[in-house]
GUKE-357058 format. One record per atom (N, C-alpha, C): y, z, x. Coordinates in steps of 0.2 Angstrom, whole numbers, padded with zeros to 4 digits, always signed. Each point is the difference from the previous one (the first is absolute). Layout:
GUKE-357058
YZX ...
***
This chain:
GUKE-357058
-1066+0122-0148 -0003+0005+0003 +0003+0001+0007 +0001+0006+0002 +0002+0002+0006 -0004-0001+0005 +0002-0001+0007 -0004-0003+0006 -0004+0006+0002 -0005-0001+0003 -0005+0005+0003 +0002-0002+0008 +0004+0004+0002 +0002-0001+0007 -0006+0001+0005 +0000-0003+0006 -0005+0002+0006 +0004-0001+0005 +0000+0004+0005 +0003+0001+0007 -0004-0003+0005 +0002-0004+0004 -0004-0003+0006 +0003+0004+0006 -0004+0003+0005 +0002+0002+0006 +0002-0008+0004 +0001+0002+0007 +0002-0006+0004 -0006-0004+0001 -0005+0004+0002 -0005-0004+0002 -0003-0005-0005 -0001+0003-0006 -0002-0004-0006 +0005-0006-0001 +0006+0002+0000 +0004-0006-0001 -0001-0005+0005 +0000+0001+0006 -0002-0004+0006 -0006-0004-0001 -0005+0003-0003 -0006-0003-0001 -0001-0005-0005 +0005+0001-0006 +0000-0003-0006 +0005-0006-0001 +0006+0002+0002 +0006-0005-0002 +0000-0007+0003 -0004-0001+0006 +0000-0007+0003 -0004-0004-0005 -0005+0002-0003 -0006-0003-0003 +0002-0001-0008 +0003+0007-0003 +0001-0001-0007 +0008+0000+0000 +0003-0005-0002 +0007+0000+0000 +0002-0004-0006 +0005+0002-0004 +0003+0007+0001 -0005+0005-0002 +0001+0006+0004 -0004+0006-0001 +0003+0005-0003 +0007+0002+0000 +0003+0005-0002 +0004-0003-0007 +0002+0004-0004 +0003-0001-0006 -0003-0005-0004 -0006+0000-0001 -0004-0005-0004 -0005+0005-0004 +0001-0001-0007 -0003+0004-0004 -0008-0003-0002 -0005+0003+0000 -0007-0003+0000 -0004+0005-0005 -0005-0002-0003 -0005+0004-0004 +0003+0003-0008 -0005+0002-0003 +0003+0003-0006 +0004+0007+0000 -0001+0003+0006 +0003+0006+0001 +0008+0000+0004 +0001-0007+0000 +0007-0002+0003 +0000+0003+0007 -0004-0001+0005 +0000+0002+0007 +0006-0004+0003 +0003+0004+0005 +0005-0003+0004 +0002+0004+0006 -0001-0005+0005 +0000+0003+0007 +0007+0001+0004 +0000+0006+0003 +0006+0002+0004 -0001+0001+0006 +0005+0000+0005 +0000+0003+0006 +0007+0003+0001 +0000+0006+0005 +0006+0004+0001 +0005-0005+0004 +0006+0001+0000 +0005-0004+0004 +0000+0002+0007 -0004+0005+0001 -0001+0003+0008 -0004-0004+0003 -0004-0004-0004 -0005-0005+0004 +0003-0005+0004 +0007-0002-0002 +0003-0005+0004 +0003+0004+0006 +0002+0006+0000 +0002+0004+0006 -0006+0001+0005 -0005+0001-0003 -0006+0002+0004 -0002-0007+0003 +0001-0006-0003 -0002-0007+0002 +0005-0001+0006 +0006+0001-0001 +0006-0003+0006 -0001+0005+0005 -0003+0007-0001 +0000+0003+0007 -0006+0000+0004 -0005-0004-0003 -0006-0001+0004 -0002-0007+0002 +0001-0001+0007 -0002-0006+0002 -0007-0003-0001 -0005+0005-0001 -0006-0002-0001 +0000-0002-0007 +0002+0002-0005 +0001-0003-0007 +0003-0006+0000 +0005-0001+0003 +0005-0006+0001 -0004-0006+0003 -0003+0002+0005 -0006-0006+0003 -0006-0001-0004 -0003+0004-0003 -0005+0000-0003 +0001-0004-0008 +0005+0002-0002 +0001-0002-0008 +0008-0003+0000 +0001-0004+0005 +0007-0004+0001 +0002-0003-0008 -0005-0002-0004 +0003-0003-0007 +0002+0005-0004 +0000+0007+0001 +0003+0005-0004 +0008-0001-0001 +0002-0003+0006 +0008-0001+0001 +0002-0005-0004 -0005-0005-0002 +0003-0006-0003 +0003+0001-0007 +0006-0003-0001 +0004+0001-0007 -0004+0001-0006 -0006-0004-0001 -0004+0000-0006 -0003+0007+0000 -0002+0003+0005 -0004+0006+0000 +0005+0006-0002 +0006-0001+0005 +0005+0005-0001 +0003+0001-0007 +0001-0006-0003 +0002+0000-0007 -0004+0003-0004 -0006-0001+0000 -0006+0003-0004 +0000+0008+0000 +0003+0003+0006 +0000+0007+0001 +0006+0003-0002 +0005-0003-0003 +0006+0002-0003 +0000+0004-0006 -0005-0001-0003 -0001+0005-0007 -0003+0007+0002 +0004+0005-0002 -0002+0007+0003 -0002+0004-0007 -0004+0005+0001 -0001+0006-0004 +0007+0003-0002 +0002+0002-0005 +0005+0004-0001 -0002+0007-0002 +0005+0004+0002 -0001+0008+0000 +0005+0003-0003 -0001+0006-0003 +0004+0004-0003 +0002+0005+0005 +0006+0004+0000 +0002+0005+0005 -0006+0005+0001 -0002+0002-0007 -0006+0004+0000 -0006-0002+0005 -0002-0006-0002 -0006-0003+0004 +0001-0001+0007 +0007-0001+0002 +0002+0000+0007 -0001+0006+0003 +0002+0006-0002 -0001+0007+0001 -0007+0002+0001 -0004-0002-0005 -0007+0001+0000 -0003-0003+0006 +0001-0007+0001 -0002-0004+0005 +0002+0004+0008 +0005+0002+0000 +0003+0003+0006 -0005+0007+0002 +0000+0004-0005 -0004+0006+0000 -0007-0002+0002 -0003-0005-0003 -0007-0002+0001 -0001-0002+0007 +0005-0005+0002 +0000-0002+0008 +0000+0007+0004 +0003+0005-0001 -0001+0006+0004 -0007+0003+0000 -0002+0001-0006 -0008+0002+0000 -0005-0005+0003 +0001-0006-0001 -0005-0005+0003 +0002+0000+0007 +0005+0000+0003 +0002+0001+0007 -0004+0006+0003 +0001+0005-0002 -0002+0006+0001 -0009+0001+0001 -0002-0003-0005 -0008-0001+0000 -0002-0005+0005 +0005-0005+0001 -0003-0005+0005 +0000+0003+0007 +0005+0004+0001 +0000+0004+0007 -0005+0005+0000 -0001+0004-0005 -0005+0005+0001 -0007-0004+0001 -0002-0005-0003 -0006-0003+0001 +0000-0006+0005 +0005-0001+0004 +0000-0005+0005 -0002-0006-0003 +0003-0002-0005 -0001-0008-0003 +0005-0004+0002 -0001-0006+0002 +0004-0005+0003 +0003-0004-0006 +0004+0003-0004 +0004-0003-0005 +0006-0001+0000 +0003-0006+0000 +0008-0002+0003 +0004+0003-0006 +0007+0001+0002 +0004+0003-0005 +0001-0006-0006 -0002-0005+0001 +0002-0005-0005 -0007+0001-0005 -0005+0001+0002 -0006+0000-0003 +0000+0007-0004 +0003+0005+0003 +0001+0007-0004 +0005-0001-0006 +0005-0005+0001 +0005-0001-0005 -0004-0004-0006 -0004-0004+0002 -0004-0005-0005 -0004+0006-0004 -0004+0004+0003 -0004+0004-0004 +0004+0005-0004 +0006+0002+0003 +0004+0005-0005 +0002-0004-0006 +0002-0007+0000 +0002-0004-0005 -0007+0000-0005 -0005-0001+0002 -0005+0000-0004 -0002+0006-0003 +0001+0005+0003 -0001+0007-0003 +0004+0002-0006 +0007-0001+0002 +0006+0001-0005 +0000-0004-0005 -0002-0007+0001 +0001-0005-0006 -0006+0000-0003 -0006+0002+0002 -0007+0000-0002 -0003-0007+0000 +0001-0004+0005 -0001-0007+0000 -0006+0000+0007 -0004-0006-0001 -0005-0001+0005 +0004-0001+0007 -0003+0002+0006 +0002-0003+0005 -0006-0004+0004 +0002-0005+0003 -0005-0005+0002 +0001+0001+0008 -0006+0002+0004 +0000+0001+0007 -0006+0000+0002 -0002-0002+0007 -0006-0001+0003 +0000+0005+0006 +0006+0003+0001 +0000+0005+0005 -0005+0007-0002 -0004+0001+0004 -0005+0006+0000 +0004+0006-0001 +0005+0002+0004 +0004+0007+0000 +0003+0001-0005 +0004-0007-0003 +0003+0000-0006 -0003+0002-0006 -0007-0004+0000 -0004+0001-0005 -0002+0008-0001 -0001+0003+0005 -0002+0008+0001 +0006+0003-0002 +0006-0002+0001 +0005+0005-0002 +0002-0001-0007 -0002-0006-0003 +0001-0001-0007 -0006+0004-0004 -0006+0000+0003 -0004+0004-0003 +0001+0007+0000 +0003+0003+0005 +0001+0007+0000 +0006+0002-0004 +0004-0004-0003 +0006+0002-0005 -0002-0004-0006 -0006-0003-0002 -0001-0003-0006 +0004-0006-0002 +0002-0004+0005 +0003-0005-0001 -0004-0006-0001 +0001-0004-0005 -0005-0006-0001 +0001-0006+0005 -0004+0000+0004 +0000-0006+0005 -0007-0004+0000 +0002-0006+0002 -0006-0005-0001 +0000-0004+0006 -0004-0004+0002 -0001-0004+0006 +0002-0007-0002 +0003-0005+0004 +0002-0007-0002 -0006-0003-0003 -0007+0001+0003 -0004-0004-0004 -0001+0002-0008 +0001+0006-0001 +0000+0003-0007 +0006-0004-0004 +0005+0000+0003 +0006-0004-0004 -0002-0007-0001 -0003-0003+0005 -0003-0008-0002 -0005+0001-0005 -0004+0004+0000 -0004+0001-0006 +0003+0000-0006 +0005+0005-0001 +0004+0000-0006 +0003-0007-0002 +0003-0003+0006 +0003-0007-0001 -0005-0005-0003 -0005+0001+0002 -0006-0005-0001 -0002+0000-0007 -0001+0008-0002 -0003+0001-0007 +0006-0002-0004 +0006+0000+0001 +0006-0002-0004 +0001-0007-0002 -0003-0004+0005 +0000-0007+0001 +0006-0003+0004 +0004+0006+0003 +0006-0002+0004 -0002-0003+0006 -0006+0001+0003 -0003-0004+0005 -0007-0003+0000 -0003-0003+0003 -0008-0002+0000 -0003+0001+0005 -0006-0001+0000 -0004+0002+0006 +0002-0006+0006 +0002-0005-0001 +0002-0004+0005 +0006+0002+0003 +0005+0004-0003 +0006+0004+0004 -0002+0005+0003 -0006+0004-0003 -0003+0006+0004 -0002-0002+0006 -0004-0006+0001 -0003-0002+0006 +0005-0003+0005 +0005-0003-0003 +0006-0002+0004 +0004+0006+0004 +0001+0005-0005 +0003+0007+0003 -0004+0002+0005 -0005+0002-0001 -0005+0003+0006 -0001-0005+0005 +0001-0006+0000 -0002-0005+0005 +0007+0000+0004 +0006+0002-0003 +0007+0000+0004 -0002+0007+0004 -0003+0005-0003 +0000+0007+0004 -0004-0001+0006 -0006-0004-0001 -0004-0002+0006 +0003-0004+0005 +0004-0005-0002 +0004-0004+0005 +0005+0004+0003 +0004+0004-0002 +0004+0005+0004 -0002+0005+0003 -0007+0002-0001 -0003+0006+0002 +0003+0007-0002 +0001-0001-0007 +0002+0006-0004 -0004+0003-0006 -0006+0000+0001 -0005+0002-0005 +0001+0008-0001 +0001+0003-0006 +0000+0007-0001 -0006+0004+0003 +0000+0006+0001 -0005+0004+0002 -0006-0001-0006 -0006+0001+0002 -0006-0001-0005 +0001-0006-0005 +0003-0005+0003 +0000-0006-0003 -0006-0003-0003 -0005-0001+0003 -0006-0003-0002 -0004+0003-0006 +0000+0007+0002 -0004+0004-0005 +0004+0000-0007 +0007+0001+0000 +0004+0000-0005 -0001-0006-0004 +0001-0006+0004 +0000-0007-0003 -0006+0000-0005 -0007+0001+0004 -0005-0001-0003 -0002+0005-0006 +0004+0006+0000 +0000+0005-0006 +0004-0004-0005 +0006-0001+0001 +0004-0003-0004 -0002-0006-0005 -0002-0006+0005 -0001-0006-0002 -0007-0002-0001 -0004+0004+0002 -0007-0002-0001 -0003-0005+0005 +0003-0002+0005 -0002-0005+0005 +0003+0002+0007 -0004-0005+0004 +0003+0002+0007 +0007-0004+0001 +0004+0003+0004 +0007-0003+0001 -0001-0008+0003 +0004-0003-0001 -0001-0007+0003 +0001+0001+0007 -0003-0005+0004 -0001+0000+0008 +0006-0003+0003 
***
C-alpha cells in the first residue's frame, strides 16, 4: 500500500522531533502514514539564531540524518507549486497575514500534492482554510498517532511536558488538548 504522506511545518517539527525520534520516514497505522518536512526547514533553522538557541538539538547528526528523505515531485507538480506559492503570497499580503515564505511553500506542497499539512500557526491555518488546504494542528497529529498505536498517552504527556519546559505551547493549547484527549493537560 502507498504511503499517506503528511507534511510538517517547522514549528510542528521542532515540537515533536525531540520527543518522538525518529519522527520522519517512519510508516505507521493502517493507512501507512509517513511524516515529511521540506528541505527549507534546514535553511530556516540555520538562518535563525533564535531557533538555533532554542532547538540546538536539531543540528545533531541523528536528527539531521532523519530529515534527509524528501518528498519527490514531478516537473508538473513543481510548476503547480510555484503557481500556488504566487497565489498564496498574494493572499497573505492582501490579508496582512504573518506567514513566512517557508510556510507558504509548505502550504503549496499540501495543496498540490493533496496531503495534510501540520501547523500550529494561526495565520497559516487561516490561509490554508481560505484555499481549502487540509491543515491540522500538532495535537491532532498526535491524536492520529495515538489512535494508530504509534505512540501512547505516556508519550503524549512527555511531548506536552517538553513544550511546557521550553515555553513553546501552541495557541489555544489547553482547550485543544482537553477537546482532543478528554483530560486536562499534565501540569
